[in-house]
Each structure stands twice: as C-alpha cells, then as structure tokens.
C-alpha positions in Angstrom: 33.5 1.8 -24.3 33.4 3.8 -20.4 33.6 1.6 -17.8 31.1 2.6 -14.8 31.8 1.3 -11.1 30.2 2.6 -7.6 32.9 1.6 -5.2 33.3 3.1 -1.3 36.7 5.0 -1.3 38.3 6.5 1.8 38.1 10.8 1.2 42.0 11.1 1.5 42.6 8.9 -1.4 41.1 11.2 -3.5 42.6 13.8 -5.5 41.6 17.4 -6.5 41.8 18.6 -9.8 44.0 21.8 -9.3 42.7 23.3 -11.8 38.9 23.1 -10.9 37.3 26.4 -12.0 34.5 26.0 -9.0 35.3 27.9 -5.9 33.7 26.2 -2.9 34.2 28.3 -0.3 30.7 30.0 -0.4 28.7 27.0 -0.8 30.3 24.4 1.5 28.2 25.1 4.2 24.8 24.4 2.3 26.3 21.4 0.9 26.7 20.4 4.6 22.9 21.3 5.0 22.0 19.2 2.2 23.6 16.2 3.2 22.2 16.8 6.7 18.9 16.8 5.5 18.7 14.5 2.7 21.7 11.9 3.2 24.4 11.3 0.6 22.7 10.7 -2.4 24.9 12.0 -5.3 28.2 9.9 -5.6 31.6 12.1 -6.3 32.4 10.6 -9.9 36.7 10.1 -10.2 38.5 8.7 -12.9 41.0 5.6 -12.7 43.8 7.7 -10.4 41.1 8.9 -8.3 41.1 12.6 -9.8 38.1 14.1 -8.6 36.0 15.0 -11.8 32.9 16.3 -10.5 32.1 16.9 -6.4 34.6 18.8 -5.0 32.4 20.2 -2.8 30.9 17.4 -2.1 34.3 15.8 -1.1 34.9 19.0 1.7 31.2 18.9 2.7 31.6 14.9 3.8 35.3 16.3 5.1 33.5 19.1 7.4 31.0 16.6 8.7 33.4 14.2 10.1 33.0 11.5 7.3 36.0 8.9 6.0 34.8 7.7 3.3 32.5 8.0 0.3 30.6 6.4 -2.2 32.0 6.6 -5.7 31.4 6.6 -9.8 34.8 5.9 -10.9 35.1 6.2 -14.5 37.4 4.2 -16.6 
C-alpha cells in the first residue's frame, strides 16, 4: 500500500531527478507568475529519499521567488 504524507521541507533538501526529460528553462517565468497570482496550490511530489517525482519547475519557480520551504507530498 502506498503511503502519502504532506509535509513542509526546505527546497535545498529536495533532490532533482537527473534524468528528468522536461526542460523548464522556457516556462519557469510562467510558473512564477502563476504562483504570484494564485499562490502555491499544487505540491511537489517526492519519494522517501527526497527525490522529486513531479514538480521540478515549481521548485525552480519557488527558488526564483526567494521561497525557502515548500509543502510536498511524500510517497512511500
């Protein structure tokens, strides 16, 4: 059974998946604008080691906004 837990973590503790096939260089500005307009709605999804499964662009946008922590959904 998959366990899901929401928690706050430091952005610096998250590990980026080295084989992520999405390149966010072109859309981080749009994600930043979305977070500014709508707040942060969708959590970054990580595994138990802190590896990002979904949300690499959100992490980059949050860093650009000077945020230090994010709510994540940890899947174990």
